[in-house]
C-alpha positions, 0 to 999 in steps of 0.5 A, spaced: 545 720 373 548 727 374 554 724 369 549 722 364 546 728 364 552 732 363 555 728 358 549 729 354 548 737 355 556 738 353 554 737 346 548 741 346 552 747 349 557 746 344 552 747 339 549 753 342 555 757 342 555 759 335 548 761 335 549 765 342 555 769 338 551 770 332 545 773 336 551 777 340 553 780 334 547 781 331 545 786 337 551 789 337 550 792 330 550 799 330 543 802 329 545 806 323 548 800 319 542 796 321 537 801 318 541 802 312 541 795 311 534 793 314 530 799 310 524 799 315 523 796 321 517 798 326 520 794 332 522 799 337 529 797 340 533 801 346 538 806 344 546 804 345 550 809 349 554 812 343 547 815 340 546 819 346 549 825 344 545 825 337 539 824 341 540 830 345 541 834 339 535 831 336 531 833 341 534 839 344 535 836 351 541 834 356 539 828 358 544 824 362 546 817 358 543 813 363 536 817 362 537 817 355 538 809 354 533 808 359 527 812 356 529 812 348 528 807 343 529 807 335 526 804 329 528 804 322 524 808 317 526 808 310 533 806 311 534 812 317 534 811 324 528 814 328 528 816 335 523 817 341 524 818 348 518 816 352 514 820 357 508 820 361 504 822 355 509 821 350 508 814 347 513 811 342 509 805 340 504 806 334 498 811 335 491 809 336 487 813 330 481 809 332 475 814 331 470 810 336 471 811 343 474 806 348 470 804 354 474 809 358 472 815 354 464 812 354 465 811 362 468 818 363 462 821 359 457 817 362 460 820 369 461 827 366 456 828 361 458 835 359 466 835 360 469 839 355 475 834 355 476 827 357 483 826 360 488 821 358 487 816 363 480 815 360 482 816 353 489 812 353 495 816 352 496 813 345 490 817 342 491 822 336 485 826 338 482 830 344 475 828 346 470 831 350 463 829 352 456 832 350 450 830 353 453 824 355 456 822 348 463 822 347 465 826 341 472 828 338 474 835 339 479 835 334 485 832 332 492 834 336 497 829 333 499 826 327 502 820 324 507 818 319 505 812 314 507 807 319 502 809 324 507 812 329 506 819 332 510 824 328 511 829 333 514 824 338 519 821 333 526 825 330 530 822 325 538 822 326 542 825 321 
């Protein structure tokens, strides 16, 4: 039985090698070349090590390579590489622009009816609004972040030269 399986698996494995090589090369394409070719792609991807100096320059930081690679992603916007470094309150995904309160905000205002602010633990870290409570009702206090045409927070994303 084992020999039969091995003889059938060998052609399958041989057929998959070109696919695996193609996928490896596709992921090895440098972000600048990929973005020039792709134009706009909202998929966030980890940065390669060779982008670390450019990321540090874009954000005015001195992150060690391992930290930058582990926390920074890129996407393509209008044929340019955009980078974002994730932090506790710095989400790199698309922003929450909904003006309706989520269940966390509703609960917070129920428990804290006149709270001057609602913490991110209740609002979510991706909202562009600062929320407050008035007589138990959630209210948007003000817009604190802005979004680009693709829905990402402009304050968190930087273009690479």
